[in-house]
C-alpha positions as CSV (number, residue, x, y, z in Angstrom):
1,M,15.7,46.2,10.9
2,N,15.1,48.7,13.8
3,S,11.6,50.3,13.5
4,E,9.8,53.1,15.1
5,L,6.1,54.2,14.6
6,K,4.6,57.4,15.6
7,I,0.9,58.0,15.4
8,L,-0.9,61.5,15.8
9,G,-4.7,61.8,15.9
10,V,-7.6,60.5,13.8
11,G,-6.4,61.3,10.4
12,A,-2.8,61.4,10.5
13,L,-0.4,58.5,10.5
14,L,3.3,59.4,10.4
15,T,5.6,56.4,10.0
16,S,9.6,56.4,10.4
17,L,11.1,53.1,9.5
18,A,14.8,53.7,10.8
19,G,17.3,52.6,7.9
20,C,14.8,52.6,5.2
21,A,14.7,55.2,2.4
22,A,12.0,57.9,2.5
23,A,10.6,56.4,-0.8
24,D,9.7,53.3,1.2
25,K,7.4,55.0,3.5
26,P,3.6,54.2,3.3
27,Q,1.5,56.8,1.7
28,V,-0.9,57.4,4.2
29,E,-4.6,57.8,3.3
30,S,-6.9,60.0,5.4
31,A,-10.4,58.8,5.7
32,K,-13.4,59.9,7.7
33,A,-13.8,57.9,10.9
34,P,-17.0,55.5,10.8
35,Q,-19.6,56.3,13.5
36,I,-19.2,54.1,16.3
37,T,-21.2,54.2,19.6
38,W,-18.8,53.4,22.4
39,E,-20.6,51.4,25.0
40,C,-20.3,48.8,27.7
41,P,-22.7,46.3,29.2
42,D,-24.7,47.9,31.9
43,G,-22.4,48.6,34.9
44,Y,-19.3,47.1,33.3
45,Q,-16.1,49.0,34.0
46,V,-13.2,48.3,31.4
47,K,-9.6,48.8,32.6
48,E,-5.9,48.2,31.6
49,G,-4.7,44.7,32.1
50,L,-7.1,41.6,32.3
51,N,-10.8,42.1,31.9
52,V,-13.1,39.2,33.1
53,D,-16.8,38.5,33.4
54,F,-17.7,40.6,30.4
55,P,-21.2,39.6,29.5
56,H,-22.0,38.7,25.8
57,K,-24.8,36.4,24.5
58,G,-25.3,34.5,27.8
59,E,-21.5,34.0,28.2
60,K,-18.9,35.6,30.5
61,R,-15.7,36.4,28.5
62,A,-12.2,37.8,29.1
63,F,-9.8,40.2,27.5
64,Y,-6.7,42.0,27.9
65,V,-6.2,45.8,27.3
66,H,-2.8,47.2,26.5
67,P,-3.4,50.9,25.9
68,A,-1.2,52.6,23.1
69,K,1.6,54.5,24.4
70,G,3.2,57.8,23.0
71,V,-0.1,58.9,21.1
72,A,-1.7,62.0,20.9
73,G,-5.4,61.3,20.2
74,P,-7.4,58.2,19.3
75,A,-5.3,55.0,18.6
76,P,-5.6,52.3,16.0
77,V,-6.6,49.0,17.3
78,W,-4.9,45.6,16.8
79,V,-6.8,42.5,17.9
80,P,-4.3,39.5,18.0
81,L,-5.8,36.0,18.0
82,T,-3.9,32.9,19.4
83,G,-4.4,29.4,17.7
84,T,-5.2,26.1,19.1
85,V,-2.3,25.3,21.4
86,E,-1.0,28.4,22.7
87,S,-2.7,30.8,25.2
88,T,-3.8,34.3,24.9
89,Y,-1.0,35.3,27.5
90,A,1.5,33.6,25.4
91,N,0.4,35.4,22.1
92,L,0.6,38.7,23.9
93,N,3.8,38.2,25.6
94,V,6.0,35.2,24.6
95,A,8.3,35.8,21.6
96,R,7.6,32.4,19.9
97,S,3.9,33.2,19.9
98,G,4.2,36.7,18.6
99,A,4.6,39.0,21.7
100,N,2.1,41.3,20.3
101,A,1.4,43.3,23.4
102,L,4.8,45.0,22.3
103,M,2.8,46.8,19.7
104,A,1.2,49.0,22.5
105,D,4.7,50.5,22.7
106,K,4.6,51.3,18.8
107,G,1.2,53.3,19.3
108,F,-1.3,50.6,18.7
109,T,-4.0,49.6,21.6
110,V,-3.8,46.0,21.8
111,I,-6.8,44.1,22.8
112,G,-6.3,40.3,23.3
113,P,-9.5,38.3,23.6
114,V,-9.4,34.9,25.6
115,R,-11.1,32.0,23.9
116,E,-14.4,30.9,25.3
117,C,-13.2,27.4,25.5
118,A,-10.5,28.6,28.1
119,N,-13.1,29.7,30.4
120,Q,-11.7,33.0,31.1
121,D,-8.3,31.5,31.8
122,P,-5.6,33.5,29.6
123,N,-2.9,31.0,30.5
124,L,-4.5,27.9,29.1
125,G,-2.8,26.6,25.9
126,G,-4.3,23.6,24.4
127,G,-6.3,21.4,26.9
128,A,-10.0,22.0,26.5
129,C,-9.3,24.3,23.4
130,N,-7.7,21.5,21.3
131,G,-10.4,19.3,19.7
132,P,-13.4,19.3,17.4
133,G,-15.9,21.9,17.8
134,K,-19.6,21.7,19.2
135,D,-22.8,23.3,18.5
136,G,-22.5,23.3,14.9
137,W,-18.9,24.5,14.8
138,N,-16.0,22.8,13.1
139,W,-13.2,23.4,15.5
140,M,-12.8,24.2,19.4
141,P,-10.5,27.2,19.9
142,W,-12.6,29.9,18.1
143,R,-16.1,29.7,16.7
144,E,-14.6,30.2,13.3
145,G,-16.0,27.7,10.7
146,R,-19.5,26.1,10.5
147,A,-19.5,22.2,10.9
148,P,-19.9,20.1,7.8
149,T,-23.0,18.5,9.2
150,A,-26.6,19.8,9.3
151,A,-25.8,21.4,12.7
152,G,-23.5,23.8,11.1
153,D,-26.5,25.3,8.9
154,A,-27.3,27.6,11.7
155,W,-24.1,29.5,11.2
156,K,-24.2,29.9,7.3
157,N,-25.1,33.6,7.6
158,D,-24.8,34.2,11.3
159,Q,-21.2,35.5,12.1
160,G,-21.3,33.7,15.5
161,P,-20.8,34.7,19.1
162,D,-16.9,35.1,18.8
163,S,-16.9,37.8,15.8
164,S,-19.8,39.6,17.6
165,F,-17.9,39.5,20.9
166,F,-14.8,41.2,19.4
167,E,-16.8,44.1,18.3
168,A,-18.7,44.5,21.7
169,M,-15.3,44.1,23.5
170,I,-13.7,47.1,21.2
171,K,-16.8,49.3,21.7
172,C,-16.3,48.9,25.5
173,V,-12.6,49.5,25.6
174,G,-13.3,52.7,23.7
175,T,-15.3,54.1,26.5
176,K,-12.2,54.7,28.5
177,F,-9.3,54.5,25.9
178,P,-9.5,56.8,22.7
179,L,-9.7,54.5,19.9
180,D,-9.7,55.3,16.0
181,A,-12.9,53.9,14.6
182,S,-11.3,54.0,11.1
183,R,-8.7,51.7,12.1
184,F,-9.7,48.5,13.6
185,Y,-7.5,45.5,12.7
186,I,-7.8,41.9,13.7
187,G,-5.3,39.0,12.8
188,G,-4.2,35.5,14.1
189,I,-2.5,32.5,13.7
190,S,-4.0,29.1,12.7
191,S,-7.6,28.9,14.2
192,G,-6.9,32.5,15.1
193,G,-6.3,33.1,11.3
194,T,-9.5,31.3,10.5
195,M,-11.4,33.2,12.8
196,T,-9.8,36.4,11.1
197,N,-11.2,35.1,7.8
198,R,-14.7,34.7,9.4
199,A,-14.7,38.3,11.0
200,L,-13.5,39.9,7.8
201,T,-15.9,38.1,5.6
202,F,-18.9,38.8,7.8
203,R,-18.1,42.2,9.0
204,S,-16.2,44.2,6.5
205,D,-18.2,47.1,7.5
206,F,-16.8,47.2,11.0
207,W,-13.0,46.2,10.4
208,A,-10.7,48.3,8.5
209,G,-8.6,45.1,7.8
210,G,-6.7,42.1,9.1
211,M,-4.1,39.6,8.8
212,P,-5.1,35.9,8.5
213,I,-1.7,34.0,9.2
214,S,-2.1,30.1,8.1
215,G,-5.9,30.5,8.6
216,E,-8.3,27.8,7.3
217,W,-10.8,28.5,4.5
218,Y,-12.5,25.1,4.7
219,V,-13.1,25.0,0.9
220,S,-16.4,23.6,0.2
221,K,-18.5,22.7,-3.0
222,D,-20.0,25.4,-5.0
223,D,-23.3,24.7,-3.4
224,G,-21.9,24.9,0.2
225,G,-21.5,21.3,0.6
226,P,-18.8,19.8,2.4
227,L,-15.5,18.4,0.9
228,S,-13.3,15.7,2.4
229,F,-9.9,17.1,3.2
230,D,-8.4,15.5,0.3
231,A,-10.9,16.6,-2.1
232,A,-10.7,20.3,-0.9
233,R,-7.1,20.3,-1.3
234,Q,-7.6,18.7,-4.9
235,A,-10.2,21.4,-5.6
236,V,-7.6,24.1,-5.1
237,I,-4.8,22.3,-7.1
238,D,-7.2,21.9,-10.0
239,A,-8.5,25.5,-10.1
240,P,-6.0,27.6,-7.9
241,A,-7.6,31.0,-9.4
242,K,-11.1,30.1,-8.6
243,I,-13.2,31.8,-6.0
244,H,-13.9,28.8,-3.9
245,Q,-16.7,28.7,-1.3
246,G,-15.6,28.1,2.4
247,R,-17.2,27.2,5.6
248,I,-15.4,30.2,7.2
249,G,-17.8,32.6,5.9
250,P,-21.4,33.5,4.8
251,F,-22.9,31.2,2.2
252,P,-22.8,32.0,-0.5
253,L,-20.0,34.2,0.0
254,K,-20.5,38.0,-0.3
255,D,-20.4,39.7,-3.8
256,D,-19.3,42.9,-2.3
257,L,-17.1,43.9,0.6
258,D,-16.6,47.3,2.3
259,P,-13.2,48.8,1.9
260,M,-10.4,47.3,3.8
261,I,-7.0,45.8,3.6
262,V,-6.1,42.2,4.1
263,V,-2.5,40.7,4.5
264,T,-2.5,37.0,4.3
265,V,0.5,35.1,5.3
266,W,1.6,31.7,4.4
267,G,4.3,30.0,6.2
268,G,6.0,27.9,3.4
269,E,6.4,24.3,2.6
270,K,6.3,23.3,6.4
271,D,3.0,25.2,6.7
272,I,0.8,22.0,7.8
273,W,-0.6,20.5,10.7
274,H,-0.7,16.9,12.0
275,C,-3.4,15.4,14.5
276,G,-1.1,12.7,15.8
277,S,0.3,11.0,12.6
278,V,-2.5,12.0,10.4
279,L,-1.9,15.2,8.1
280,C,-5.4,17.1,9.1
281,A,-4.5,20.9,7.7
282,D,-2.6,22.1,4.7
283,Y,-2.4,25.8,4.7
284,R,-1.3,26.1,1.1
285,P,-4.7,25.6,-0.4
286,S,-6.5,27.6,2.3
287,T,-4.3,30.7,2.1
288,Q,-4.7,30.3,-1.8
289,A,-8.4,30.2,-1.6
290,G,-8.6,33.2,0.8
291,S,-6.4,35.5,-1.2
292,N,-8.3,34.7,-4.5
293,Y,-11.5,35.8,-2.7
294,F,-10.1,39.0,-1.0
295,S,-8.2,40.1,-4.0
296,S,-11.1,39.7,-6.3
297,K,-13.2,42.6,-4.5
298,P,-12.2,46.0,-6.0
299,N,-12.5,47.7,-2.5
300,V,-10.1,45.4,-0.9
301,V,-6.4,45.8,-0.9
302,H,-4.9,42.4,-0.7
303,V,-1.3,41.8,0.3
304,A,0.1,38.1,0.0
305,C,3.0,37.3,2.0
306,T,5.2,34.1,1.9
307,A,7.7,33.1,4.5
308,T,9.5,29.9,5.7
309,H,8.7,29.7,9.3
310,G,6.0,27.0,9.1
311,H,2.9,26.7,11.1
312,M,3.4,29.5,13.7
313,W,3.6,33.0,14.2
314,P,6.0,34.4,12.1
315,Q,9.5,33.7,13.7
316,V,12.0,35.6,11.3
317,N,12.5,39.1,12.4
318,T,9.1,38.9,14.3
319,Q,8.8,42.1,15.7
320,A,10.0,43.9,12.7
321,F,7.5,41.8,10.7
322,N,4.7,42.8,13.3
323,L,5.4,46.3,13.1
324,W,5.6,46.4,9.3
325,A,2.5,44.6,9.1
326,L,0.4,46.8,11.4
327,T,2.1,50.0,9.8
328,T,1.0,48.7,6.5
329,M,-2.5,48.1,7.5
330,A,-2.7,51.4,9.4
331,S,-1.6,53.5,6.4
332,H,-4.8,52.4,4.8
333,P,-7.7,53.2,7.0
334,K,-11.3,52.7,6.6
335,G,-12.8,54.2,3.3
336,S,-9.3,54.9,1.7
337,D,-8.8,54.6,-2.0
338,P,-7.4,51.2,-2.9
339,R,-5.9,52.9,-6.1
340,K,-3.8,55.0,-3.9
341,F,-2.2,52.2,-1.6
342,K,1.7,52.0,-1.8
343,L,3.2,48.6,-0.5
344,T,6.7,48.9,1.4
345,A,9.3,46.4,1.5
346,P,8.6,43.8,4.2
347,P,11.6,42.9,6.6
348,E,14.3,40.4,5.4
349,G,12.6,36.8,5.3
350,Y,9.3,37.8,3.9
351,S,8.2,38.1,0.4
352,C,5.1,40.2,-0.2
353,K,3.0,41.4,-3.3
354,I,-0.3,43.1,-3.8
355,G,-2.9,40.8,-5.2
356,R,-3.5,37.0,-4.7
357,F,-0.8,34.4,-4.4
358,D,0.4,33.3,-7.9
359,N,3.4,31.2,-6.9
360,L,1.8,28.4,-4.8
361,Y,0.5,26.4,-7.7
362,A,1.6,26.0,-11.2
363,E,-1.0,27.7,-13.1
């Protein structure tokens, strides 16, 4: 499916999906943009391309900026996050990793943050970013889930330095490149998907939405205590419709979220991860748990998508899927009425529905 996206101004998103019927076009909801103060750290000059030495919470961070093309007025923002073993550069430029920088050609300003563990090297894949976390975090690439030990308690109600970095980064980019404050979207694969879950559960006031792809939930006990890998899987099997607490978000999980749209993607039966010969991640229960939570909030539009590509960025009709997902999210800017949202058909190879996953477990 060939697709084209045109975006005109703060309140107007016009889409044309070539070869699709007019009835399949998103019904665009206008919304008043949130008030954002565009600002950079003192003396910092943001630019197109790779930005380095961005000061944030005592660290020096790096990020890419790919400005939107063909846009008259402020552009929606797409923040794609790589996982554990692929680099930021690969996530932006390599087809197997999503080639997300191509979305700038479709009218989105793409901002690609570099993981702190990579020490500002956008070409670092696994290496120092592949392994257990430190300082109270569960896993290394992104500070996305609190550790199951007492050290993780510090992050029960603190979003952490990565989530806050994304916000600071966007606010700085907006000083030079016009951005639509009602259309900030974040998404990622694997640990990047887990980080997306964290950002959305902590800062639904900032984000208009996001797309966790094969992200963890780190299902926990109702009292926030840790569960073993097998026990967490079994907890979801036993109660697939339950709202499960998880170490990715605040504890307890918030009762209310601000209006936004969330597209959760499960990669099918092969969406698992082995640590050597040991199965250490299963994204069926984690995507189920995330969809249960987000879809339970009346202000949140949740779209559950299932595919067959396994544990990687969606590989069937990748760019058509990327454009469909971003167009779908951008059709629902911050503050939109969820009752007016209309879901269009995804590209071939994907099955998507409004609401939580209801086909991953027998209920």
